[in-house]
C-alpha atoms as an extended CHARMM CRD file, in Angstrom:
* protein
*
        98  EXT
         1         1  MET       CA              9.6470000000      -15.0700000000      -22.9730000000  PROA      1               0.0000000000
         2         2  PRO       CA              5.9490000000      -15.3170000000      -24.0090000000  PROA      2               0.0000000000
         3         3  ALA       CA              5.3400000000      -17.8640000000      -21.2170000000  PROA      3               0.0000000000
         4         4  HSD       CA              6.6400000000      -15.3290000000      -18.6930000000  PROA      4               0.0000000000
         5         5  THR       CA              4.2960000000      -12.6640000000      -20.0950000000  PROA      5               0.0000000000
         6         6  ALA       CA              1.3090000000      -15.0130000000      -19.9180000000  PROA      6               0.0000000000
         7         7  SER       CA              2.2280000000      -15.9220000000      -16.3550000000  PROA      7               0.0000000000
         8         8  ALA       CA              2.5130000000      -12.2620000000      -15.3430000000  PROA      8               0.0000000000
         9         9  THR       CA             -0.8060000000      -11.5000000000      -17.0100000000  PROA      9               0.0000000000
        10        10  GLU       CA             -2.4780000000      -14.4110000000      -15.2240000000  PROA      10              0.0000000000
        11        11  THR       CA             -0.9880000000      -13.2640000000      -11.9200000000  PROA      11              0.0000000000
        12        12  ASP       CA             -2.2080000000       -9.6870000000      -12.4810000000  PROA      12              0.0000000000
        13        13  GLU       CA             -5.6840000000      -10.9690000000      -13.2660000000  PROA      13              0.0000000000
        14        14  ARG       CA             -5.7400000000      -13.2740000000      -10.2370000000  PROA      14              0.0000000000
        15        15  VAL       CA             -4.5970000000      -10.4460000000       -7.9460000000  PROA      15              0.0000000000
        16        16  ALA       CA             -7.1840000000       -8.0410000000       -9.3960000000  PROA      16              0.0000000000
        17        17  ARG       CA            -10.0040000000      -10.5580000000       -9.0310000000  PROA      17              0.0000000000
        18        18  THR       CA             -8.9930000000      -11.3140000000       -5.4400000000  PROA      18              0.0000000000
        19        19  ARG       CA             -8.8080000000       -7.6050000000       -4.6250000000  PROA      19              0.0000000000
        20        20  ASN       CA            -12.2050000000       -7.0420000000       -6.2430000000  PROA      20              0.0000000000
        21        21  ARG       CA            -13.7440000000       -9.9010000000       -4.2720000000  PROA      21              0.0000000000
        22        22  LEU       CA            -12.3620000000       -8.5610000000       -0.9970000000  PROA      22              0.0000000000
        23        23  VAL       CA            -13.5840000000       -5.0170000000       -1.6850000000  PROA      23              0.0000000000
        24        24  LEU       CA            -17.0820000000       -6.2420000000       -2.5170000000  PROA      24              0.0000000000
        25        25  GLU       CA            -17.1380000000       -8.5220000000        0.5380000000  PROA      25              0.0000000000
        26        26  GLN       CA            -16.1510000000       -5.6010000000        2.7480000000  PROA      26              0.0000000000
        27        27  ALA       CA            -18.8170000000       -3.4010000000        1.1480000000  PROA      27              0.0000000000
        28        28  ARG       CA            -21.4210000000       -6.1110000000        1.8370000000  PROA      28              0.0000000000
        29        29  ALA       CA            -20.1970000000       -6.5260000000        5.4140000000  PROA      29              0.0000000000
        30        30  VAL       CA            -20.7680000000       -2.8390000000        6.1850000000  PROA      30              0.0000000000
        31        31  GLY       CA            -24.1510000000       -2.8030000000        4.4610000000  PROA      31              0.0000000000
        32        32  LEU       CA            -23.2460000000       -0.9290000000        1.2920000000  PROA      32              0.0000000000
        33        33  LEU       CA            -24.1650000000       -3.7970000000       -1.0120000000  PROA      33              0.0000000000
        34        34  GLY       CA            -27.1470000000       -6.0380000000       -0.6250000000  PROA      34              0.0000000000
        35        35  ALA       CA            -29.8220000000       -7.8690000000       -2.5470000000  PROA      35              0.0000000000
        36        36  ALA       CA            -31.7900000000       -4.7490000000       -3.4830000000  PROA      36              0.0000000000
        37        37  LYS       CA            -30.5750000000       -2.6980000000       -6.4070000000  PROA      37              0.0000000000
        38        38  ASN       CA            -32.8740000000        0.2500000000       -6.0070000000  PROA      38              0.0000000000
        39        39  THR       CA            -31.0220000000        3.1450000000       -7.6690000000  PROA      39              0.0000000000
        40        40  ARG       CA            -30.1950000000        3.7900000000      -11.2870000000  PROA      40              0.0000000000
        41        41  LEU       CA            -27.0540000000        5.7300000000      -12.1300000000  PROA      41              0.0000000000
        42        42  SER       CA            -26.5970000000        7.3460000000      -15.4920000000  PROA      42              0.0000000000
        43        43  GLY       CA            -24.0140000000        9.5940000000      -17.0590000000  PROA      43              0.0000000000
        44        44  ARG       CA            -21.9150000000       10.2090000000      -20.1200000000  PROA      44              0.0000000000
        45        45  VAL       CA            -18.2340000000        9.3080000000      -20.0570000000  PROA      45              0.0000000000
        46        46  PRO       CA            -15.7360000000        8.4310000000      -22.7780000000  PROA      46              0.0000000000
        47        47  SER       CA            -15.9780000000        4.8000000000      -23.8660000000  PROA      47              0.0000000000
        48        48  GLU       CA            -12.1780000000        4.5960000000      -23.7160000000  PROA      48              0.0000000000
        49        49  LEU       CA            -12.3240000000        5.3500000000      -19.9850000000  PROA      49              0.0000000000
        50        50  ILE       CA            -14.8950000000        2.6180000000      -19.3770000000  PROA      50              0.0000000000
        51        51  GLU       CA            -12.9790000000        0.0330000000      -21.4040000000  PROA      51              0.0000000000
        52        52  ALA       CA             -9.6470000000        0.8980000000      -19.7580000000  PROA      52              0.0000000000
        53        53  ALA       CA            -11.2080000000        0.6550000000      -16.2900000000  PROA      53              0.0000000000
        54        54  LYS       CA            -12.8160000000       -2.6970000000      -17.1290000000  PROA      54              0.0000000000
        55        55  ARG       CA             -9.5070000000       -4.0610000000      -18.4050000000  PROA      55              0.0000000000
        56        56  ARG       CA             -7.6530000000       -2.8250000000      -15.3240000000  PROA      56              0.0000000000
        57        57  ALA       CA            -10.2600000000       -4.2210000000      -12.9230000000  PROA      57              0.0000000000
        58        58  HSD       CA            -10.7600000000       -7.4230000000      -14.9420000000  PROA      58              0.0000000000
        59        59  VAL       CA            -14.5350000000       -7.0110000000      -15.0490000000  PROA      59              0.0000000000
        60        60  THR       CA            -16.8210000000       -7.2790000000      -18.0380000000  PROA      60              0.0000000000
        61        61  SER       CA            -20.0480000000       -5.4700000000      -17.2340000000  PROA      61              0.0000000000
        62        62  ASP       CA            -20.8020000000       -1.8220000000      -16.5520000000  PROA      62              0.0000000000
        63        63  THR       CA            -22.6790000000       -2.8210000000      -13.3830000000  PROA      63              0.0000000000
        64        64  GLU       CA            -19.6920000000       -4.7560000000      -12.0350000000  PROA      64              0.0000000000
        65        65  LEU       CA            -17.4520000000       -1.7940000000      -12.7820000000  PROA      65              0.0000000000
        66        66  LEU       CA            -19.7550000000        0.6970000000      -11.0700000000  PROA      66              0.0000000000
        67        67  GLU       CA            -20.2540000000       -1.4650000000       -7.9700000000  PROA      67              0.0000000000
        68        68  LEU       CA            -16.5290000000       -2.0200000000       -7.6490000000  PROA      68              0.0000000000
        69        69  ALA       CA            -15.5440000000        1.6070000000       -8.2550000000  PROA      69              0.0000000000
        70        70  LEU       CA            -18.1740000000        3.0020000000       -5.9040000000  PROA      70              0.0000000000
        71        71  SER       CA            -17.3300000000        0.4280000000       -3.2280000000  PROA      71              0.0000000000
        72        72  ARG       CA            -13.6500000000        1.3190000000       -3.4110000000  PROA      72              0.0000000000
        73        73  LEU       CA            -14.4470000000        5.0000000000       -3.1240000000  PROA      73              0.0000000000
        74        74  ALA       CA            -16.8950000000        4.5200000000       -0.2420000000  PROA      74              0.0000000000
        75        75  LEU       CA            -14.4760000000        2.2850000000        1.6780000000  PROA      75              0.0000000000
        76        76  GLU       CA            -11.3730000000        4.3660000000        0.9970000000  PROA      76              0.0000000000
        77        77  ASP       CA             -9.5790000000        5.3300000000        4.1680000000  PROA      77              0.0000000000
        78        78  ASP       CA             -8.3260000000        8.8010000000        4.9120000000  PROA      78              0.0000000000
        79        79  PHE       CA             -4.8180000000        7.7840000000        5.9770000000  PROA      79              0.0000000000
        80        80  GLY       CA             -3.0500000000       10.2640000000        3.7100000000  PROA      80              0.0000000000
        81        81  ALA       CA             -5.1120000000       13.2180000000        4.8960000000  PROA      81              0.0000000000
        82        82  ARG       CA             -4.7010000000       12.2220000000        8.5400000000  PROA      82              0.0000000000
        83        83  LEU       CA             -0.9490000000       11.7980000000        8.1120000000  PROA      83              0.0000000000
        84        84  VAL       CA             -0.5340000000       15.2200000000        6.5070000000  PROA      84              0.0000000000
        85        85  ALA       CA             -2.7080000000       16.8120000000        9.2080000000  PROA      85              0.0000000000
        86        86  ARG       CA             -0.2960000000       15.5110000000       11.8550000000  PROA      86              0.0000000000
        87        87  LYS       CA              2.6620000000       17.3390000000       10.3090000000  PROA      87              0.0000000000
        88        88  GLY       CA              4.5330000000       19.2030000000       12.9880000000  PROA      88              0.0000000000
        89        89  SER       CA              2.6940000000       17.5010000000       15.8600000000  PROA      89              0.0000000000
        90        90  ILE       CA              5.7680000000       15.5970000000       17.0500000000  PROA      90              0.0000000000
        91        91  PRO       CA              8.2800000000       17.7870000000       18.8570000000  PROA      91              0.0000000000
        92        92  ALA       CA             11.4810000000       18.2990000000       16.8620000000  PROA      92              0.0000000000
        93        93  ASP       CA             13.6690000000       17.4370000000       19.8760000000  PROA      93              0.0000000000
        94        94  ILE       CA             12.1600000000       13.9830000000       20.4620000000  PROA      94              0.0000000000
        95        95  ASP       CA             14.6370000000       11.0910000000       20.2170000000  PROA      95              0.0000000000
        96        96  LEU       CA             13.2630000000        8.6320000000       17.6690000000  PROA      96              0.0000000000
        97        97  GLY       CA             16.2140000000        6.2900000000       18.0930000000  PROA      97              0.0000000000
        98        98  VAL       CA             17.0260000000        6.3420000000       14.4140000000  PROA      98              0.0000000000
């Protein structure tokens, strides 16, 4: 059983690292990340929140965490909002073939 747990943990980490890499690549591609780090961000948050987020994202530094979190937020699509806004836009009598 422990081998299965280690395998699942390794898979989770590999998936998280791949997802992180893709998010950061996309952020670079649209010009959100570049060579210049010209803004300092500061704030007070619970250390438990930072540590939990780092564990979940499989990152070790505060800078990595901030870049990843801000990139995800900036790149987030609005699919859910657009879907909800369309509610009622399809006529009730349309044959969907279901």
